[in-house]
Every structure is written in structure tokens, then in C-alpha cells.
C-alpha positions in Angstrom: -52.4 5.5 67.8 -50.7 6.8 70.9 -51.1 10.4 72.0 -48.8 12.5 74.0 -49.7 13.0 77.7 -51.7 16.3 77.8 -50.3 17.1 81.2 -46.7 17.5 79.8 -47.1 20.9 78.2 -48.7 22.4 81.3 -46.0 20.9 83.5 -42.9 21.6 81.5 -39.9 23.0 83.4 -42.0 23.3 86.5 -42.2 19.6 86.9 -38.4 19.1 86.7 -37.1 18.0 90.1 -35.3 20.6 92.3 -32.1 18.5 92.3 -31.9 18.8 88.5 -32.3 22.5 88.7 -29.6 22.6 91.3 -27.3 20.5 89.1 -28.0 22.9 86.3 -26.9 25.9 88.3 -23.9 24.0 89.6 -22.9 23.4 85.9 -23.5 27.1 85.1 -21.5 28.5 87.9 -18.5 26.1 87.2 -18.7 26.9 83.5 -18.6 30.6 84.3 -15.5 30.1 86.4 -13.8 27.7 83.9 -14.5 29.8 80.8 -13.3 33.0 82.4 -9.9 31.3 82.7 -9.9 29.1 79.7 -10.8 32.0 77.3 -7.6 33.8 78.4 -5.3 30.9 79.3 -3.8 30.2 75.9 -3.0 33.9 75.3 -1.6 34.1 78.9 0.6 31.1 78.4 2.0 32.3 75.1 2.3 36.1 75.7 3.2 36.2 79.4 4.9 32.9 80.1 6.5 32.5 76.7 5.0 29.0 76.0 4.9 27.8 72.4 1.6 27.3 70.6 2.6 23.6 70.1 3.0 23.2 73.8 -0.4 24.7 74.4 -2.0 22.2 72.0 -0.3 19.3 73.6 -1.3 20.4 77.1 -4.9 20.7 76.0 -4.9 17.4 74.2 -3.5 15.5 77.2 -5.8 17.3 79.6 -9.0 16.4 77.7 -7.9 12.8 77.1 -7.4 12.5 80.8 -10.9 13.8 81.4 -12.4 11.2 79.0 -10.6 8.4 80.8 -11.7 9.6 84.2 -15.4 9.6 83.1 -15.3 5.9 82.5 -14.0 4.9 85.9 -16.0 7.5 87.9 -19.2 6.3 86.2 -18.5 2.7 87.0 -17.6 3.4 90.6 -20.8 5.4 91.1 -22.7 2.2 90.0 -20.7 0.0 92.3 -21.0 2.1 95.4 -24.3 3.9 94.6 -22.9 7.3 95.7 -23.4 9.5 92.7 -23.6 12.8 94.6 -20.3 12.0 96.4 -18.5 11.4 93.1 -19.9 14.5 91.6 -18.9 16.6 94.6 -15.4 15.2 94.5 -15.1 16.2 90.8 -16.5 19.7 91.3 -14.4 20.1 94.4 -11.1 19.2 92.6 -12.0 21.7 89.9 -12.7 24.4 92.5 -9.4 24.0 94.5 -7.4 24.3 91.3 -8.8 27.8 90.5 -6.6 29.8 92.9 -3.5 28.2 91.3 -4.0 30.1 88.1 -3.6 33.6 89.5 -0.8 32.4 91.8 1.2 30.4 89.3 4.5 32.0 88.2 5.7 29.1 86.0 4.3 26.9 83.4 4.7 23.8 85.6 2.1 25.0 88.1 -0.4 25.9 85.3 0.0 22.5 83.7 -0.6 20.8 87.0 -3.7 22.9 87.8 -5.1 22.3 84.3 -4.5 18.6 84.6 -6.2 18.3 88.0 -9.0 20.5 86.7 -9.7 18.1 83.8 -9.5 15.1 86.2 -12.2 16.8 88.2 -14.3 17.3 85.1 -13.9 13.7 84.2 -14.9 12.5 87.7 -18.1 14.5 87.9 -19.5 14.0 84.4 -20.9 10.5 84.3 -22.2 10.4 87.9 -23.9 13.8 87.4 -25.6 12.7 84.2 -26.7 9.4 85.9 -28.0 11.4 88.9 -30.2 13.4 86.6 -31.8 10.2 85.3 -32.1 8.8 88.8 -34.0 11.9 90.0 -36.2 12.4 87.0 -39.4 10.5 85.8 -38.8 8.8 82.4 -41.4 11.0 80.7 -39.4 14.2 81.7 -35.9 13.0 80.9 -35.5 15.0 77.7 -36.8 18.2 79.5 -34.4 17.6 82.4 -31.3 17.0 80.3 -32.2 19.9 78.1 -32.6 22.2 81.0 -29.3 21.2 82.6 -27.6 21.6 79.3 -29.1 25.0 78.7 -27.9 26.3 82.1 -24.5 24.8 81.5 -24.2 26.6 78.2 -25.4 29.8 79.7 -22.3 29.7 81.8 -20.2 29.1 78.7 -21.7 32.3 77.2 -21.3 34.4 80.4 -17.8 33.3 81.2 -16.0 34.7 78.2 -18.1 37.8 78.2 -17.2 38.5 81.8 -13.5 37.8 81.0 -13.6 40.3 78.1 -15.3 42.9 80.3 -12.9 42.5 83.2 -9.9 42.6 80.9 -11.2 46.0 79.6 -11.8 47.3 83.2 -8.5 46.2 84.5 -6.3 47.1 81.5 -5.6 43.5 80.6 -4.6 42.3 84.1 -4.9 38.6 83.8 -4.4 37.8 87.5 -7.4 39.9 88.5 -9.7 38.1 86.1 -8.4 34.7 87.4 -9.1 35.7 91.0 -12.6 36.7 90.2 -13.1 33.3 88.5 -12.4 31.6 91.8 -15.7 32.8 93.4 -18.3 31.0 91.1 -16.3 27.8 91.3 -16.6 27.5 95.1 -20.2 28.7 94.9 -20.9 25.8 92.6 -19.6 23.3 95.1 -21.8 24.9 97.8 -24.9 24.7 95.7 -24.2 21.0 95.0 -23.7 20.1 98.7 -26.7 22.1 99.9 -29.4 21.7 97.3 -28.7 18.4 95.4 -30.4 15.4 96.9 -30.0 11.7 96.1 -33.4 10.1 95.2 -35.4 9.0 98.3 -35.1 5.4 96.9 -31.8 5.6 95.1 -30.6 3.1 92.6 -29.2 0.1 94.4 -25.5 -0.2 93.9 -24.5 -2.8 91.4 -24.1 -6.2 93.0 -22.4 -7.8 90.0 -19.2 -9.6 90.9 -15.8 -8.7 89.4 -14.4 -5.3 88.4 -16.8 -2.5 87.6 -15.8 -2.4 83.9 -15.9 -6.1 83.3 -16.9 -7.6 80.0 -20.1 -9.0 81.6 -21.1 -5.5 82.8 -20.5 -4.0 79.3 -22.5 -6.8 77.7 -25.3 -6.2 80.1 -25.7 -2.6 78.8 -27.7 -4.1 76.0 -28.1 -3.8 72.2 -30.1 -0.6 72.3 -27.4 1.1 74.3 -24.7 0.1 71.9 -26.7 1.3 68.9 -27.0 4.7 70.6 -23.3 4.7 71.5 -22.4 3.8 67.9 -24.5 6.6 66.5 -23.0 9.0 69.0 -19.6 8.1 67.8 -20.7 8.8 64.2 -22.1 12.2 65.2 -18.9 13.1 67.0 -16.9 12.3 63.8 -19.1 14.8 62.1 -18.7 17.4 64.8 -15.0 18.4 65.1 -13.6 21.0 67.5 -15.3 24.4 67.5 -11.8 25.8 67.1 -12.3 25.3 63.4 -15.2 27.8 63.5 -12.8 30.4 64.8 -10.4 29.5 62.1 -13.1 29.9 59.5 -13.8 33.3 61.0 -10.2 34.2 60.4 -10.6 33.2 56.8 -13.4 35.7 56.4 -11.3 38.5 57.8 -12.6 38.5 61.4 -10.0 40.3 63.6 -8.4 38.4 66.5 -10.0 40.9 69.0 -13.5 39.7 68.0 -12.7 36.0 67.6 -14.1 35.1 71.1 -17.5 36.2 69.8 -17.6 33.1 67.6 -17.9 30.5 70.4 -20.1 32.9 72.3 -22.6 33.1 69.4 -22.4 29.3 69.1 -23.0 28.8 72.8 -25.9 31.3 72.8 -27.7 29.3 70.0 -26.9 26.1 72.0 -28.4 27.6 75.2 -31.6 28.8 73.6 -32.3 25.6 71.8 -31.3 22.9 74.3 -34.3 23.1 76.6 -37.0 23.3 73.8 -35.3 20.4 72.0 -35.2 18.3 75.2 -38.9 19.0 76.0 -39.8 18.2 72.4 -38.1 14.8 72.7 -40.4 14.0 75.6 -43.4 14.4 73.3 -42.1 12.9 70.1 -39.4 10.4 69.2 -36.0 11.3 70.5 -34.6 9.9 67.2 -36.7 12.5 65.3 -35.2 15.4 67.4 -31.7 14.0 66.8 -32.3 13.9 63.1 -33.3 17.5 63.1 -30.1 18.3 64.9 -28.0 16.4 62.3 -29.9 18.3 59.6 -28.8 21.5 61.2 -25.2 20.3 61.2 -25.3 19.5 57.5 -26.7 22.9 56.8 -24.0 24.5 59.0 -21.2 22.7 57.1 -22.6 23.6 53.7 -23.0 27.3 54.7 -19.4 27.3 56.1 -18.1 25.7 52.9 -19.9 27.9 50.3 -21.4 31.1 51.8 -18.8 33.9 51.9 -18.4 36.8 54.3 -19.3 37.5 57.9 -23.0 36.8 57.2 -22.2 33.3 56.1 -20.0 32.8 59.2 -22.7 34.0 61.6 -25.4 31.8 59.9 -23.1 28.8 60.0 -22.2 29.3 63.7 -25.8 29.7 64.7 -26.8 26.5 62.9 -23.8 24.7 64.5 -25.1 25.8 67.9 -28.7 24.7 67.1 -27.2 21.3 66.2 -25.6 21.1 69.6 -28.8 22.1 71.3 -30.8 19.4 69.4 -28.4 16.6 70.1 -26.3 16.8 73.3 -29.1 16.6 75.9 -31.2 14.2 73.7 -28.3 11.8 73.5 -28.1 11.9 77.3 -31.8 11.1 77.5 -31.4 8.2 75.1 -28.5 6.8 77.2 -30.7 7.0 80.3 -33.6 5.3 78.4 -31.5 2.5 77.1 -29.1 1.6 79.9 -30.1 -0.6 82.9 -30.6 1.6 86.0 -27.9 -0.1 88.0 -25.3 0.6 85.2 -26.2 4.2 84.2 -22.9 5.6 85.5 -21.0 3.0 83.5 -23.2 3.7 80.4 -22.5 7.5 80.5 -18.8 7.0 81.2 -18.3 4.6 78.2 -20.4 6.9 76.0 -18.3 10.0 77.0 -15.1 8.1 76.4 -16.1 6.8 72.9 -17.4 10.1 71.7 -14.5 12.0 73.2 -12.0 9.8 71.2 -14.1 10.2 68.1 -14.1 14.0 68.5 -10.3 13.9 68.9 -10.0 11.8 65.7 -12.4 14.1 63.9 -10.4 17.2 64.9 -7.1 15.7 63.7 -8.8 14.7 60.4 -10.3 18.2 60.0 -6.9 19.8 60.5 -5.3 17.5 57.9 -8.0 18.2 55.4 -7.8 21.9 56.0 -4.0 21.9 55.3 -4.5 19.8 52.2 -7.6 21.2 50.6 -8.7 24.2 52.6 -11.7 24.8 54.8 -14.1 23.4 52.2 -12.6 20.0 52.5 -13.0 20.1 56.3 -16.6 21.1 56.3 -17.7 18.8 53.4 -16.1 15.9 55.3 -18.1 16.8 58.4 -21.3 17.0 56.3 -20.6 13.5 54.9 -20.3 12.0 58.4 -23.5 13.8 59.4 -25.3 12.1 56.5 -24.0 8.8 57.7 -25.3 9.6 61.2 -28.8 10.3 59.7 -28.6 6.8 58.0 -27.8 5.3 61.4 -30.7 7.1 63.0 -33.0 5.8 60.3 -31.8 2.3 61.1 -32.4 2.9 64.8 -35.9 4.0 64.1 -36.6 0.9 62.0 -35.4 -1.3 64.9 -38.1 0.3 67.2 -35.9 0.5 70.3 -37.4 3.8 71.2 -41.1 4.2 70.1 -42.4 7.7 69.3 -44.2 9.5 72.1 -46.5 11.4 69.8 -47.8 8.6 67.6 
């Protein structure tokens, strides 16, 4: 019987490479900036610029779809040229230069353009950044590293809306002031990336495979284990529709619009507090086991949302949803890094983000259709059903022994 490395509990977060810490703070700072703007942007577009709610939805849908497409190509290019930091810097830089447009824009066209470029930047940086974490981290610490980066990222998602609420109160709802303050952490994030993130001393050699970066041969070389993980990731995304439905569920319970932003803040707080412990646990036991715990939390969240009334039921369901995110998102990243060939990690992360992003879009459309037809219970019970299917997929993955337990 294998035993876990006794050094791991003593090392923990102290053993995580400095570049991974830096990438975590880069994510946190950019999330603070982005969430300060995005928490207010839909209201600003509708109440100040007179945009329709339908237009807001279409703009967001196109922007996020663009980000998913960009992730595939940026990941593949980072494999081809072996310049992951450069690609990440380009993505974060594009996001930063769009931030001053939001307080300066006087028409919807400028805001749409800035939002579009911002999402392109998000897409460009995502896969190379995730691959860079794997390049810089020993295999036995990958779960810890991804959990730490995810926790810092979500700390920004908590702080951003809270700062926006506080500044709106201090400035008597002056949107432009809040948007200008949001510019500062965006450029600070780029500075931290350039100064403190280092490529590995012996970086992964750029892919020498002939043909285009996203060729059929390259995708086939990702391997069976990778495609199993990607398939299960798609199933889990079908179970996890947009968090906007948590806000809608809050409205059903009588939560006033003024307090609605606290729903994603509570979810993000649970995500933040659980991501690092879950990642560290996955370094000591099977990552599949940790994912199964996360899917169990999602099933519980769906059932609570469907059947437990009142604000107490809402709060419990939102916390369970956040715990599900903490126990799955970083661990999926670690599994992708474990299963993909080193020279194709960027491609692997890009394809995974694209597939799960499309699945999340489909899940959200389905959730909305079910809500209109049968109410919120239909939506959350459908999510629970897909979560059960994901658990069955994880059980199959365990039987195939692609990823042996670290604690057995």
C-alpha cells in the first residue's frame, strides 16, 4: 500500500513556487478591477445609456463566446512558440488598456468595443497561464498550486463587488468614479506579472510537430486519459449552469435587488475558502475523490435550492454551490496538467476551456427554458441529474486507473 509523502503537510503552501504566487496575485488584482466594473455595468448600460436588457444579454453572450474561442488558439500558440508568459502578458495587457474606456465612454458602441477586447484578453491569457502553473510546479504539488491560484483569483471576485458597493455609497452612485478606481488594480496586475513571474529555468520545449497547432494529430496526441477528463468536465459544466440563476432564486425568496449582489459574493467566499484546501487534499489522495466530493456538494446545493424555502435555504444552497466550485475547478486544472503531454499543455487547457464553456452556455439556455416551463425546481433538479451522471463518469474514470490514489 502506498503512503502519502510525509513532507507534503509540512511544506504545503510554502513549497509553492514564487511564480505561482505571483500569478495568483495577478489574477486577484485583475478580478478586483473587472468585478468592480462588471458588477455595475449591466445597471449602468440599462439605466444610464438606455440599453435594453436583451441587448445586455446578447453582448455578454458574444463576449464570453469570444473568450472561449481565444483560449484555444492562445493555448496552442503557447505550445508552438514556448512563450507562455508573453501570451499571458498580452492577454492581461489587453484587459488593462480597456479599463479606462469604461469611465470615458459616452455611447454604447465604445462600451461594447471595450467589453469585447477585454474578453479577448481574458481568452488569450487563460490557457497559457494555466499551463505556466504546471510548468513551474512539481507534479506532487499541482493540486496545491492550482488551488492557491484559484483561491486568490476568487478573493478578487469577492473584493471587487464589495469595493464597488462601498464606492457607490461614498460617491452617491457616481459610476465613473468607481470605473476610474478600477483602472488601478488592472495595471498593477500587469506590473506584477512582468516583474515577478518567471518562466521555468528549463522551460517546456516548444512543440516541434509539423502542421497547424490545432491539427488532428496534435489533438489525438493529447491521449485517452485527457479526453476522459475533458468529457467529464463537459458533464460537470452541464450540471453547473450560470450563477445568475442563484440570483434569480434569491428573487424568488423575496431578496430585494439592493442585496442581490451578496449572492455571488457569498458563493465566491465559499469558493475562495475551499479552493486551496481542496487542491492540497488532491495532492494527498486521488483527485477523482476530491472531484466526487465537489459533485456531491453540487447535488446537495441543487436539492436545497429546489426544496428548502426562505433565505436560510438560499444561503445554504449558495454556500454549497461555492464549495462545489472550490472542490472542482482547481482540481480539474490539475488533472488536465497530469494527463496532457508537457509540450501540448497549452492546447490541452485551451480545448478544455472551449468545451466546458460551450457546455456551460448550453446548460444556461436549458436552465432558463426549464425555469420558464416548470419553475426553479425544474432547473435545479435537472442540474442535480447531470451531477449524478458526472459522478458515474468519475466512477468509470477511477476504474480505468488513469490517476492512481496518492494516499493508498
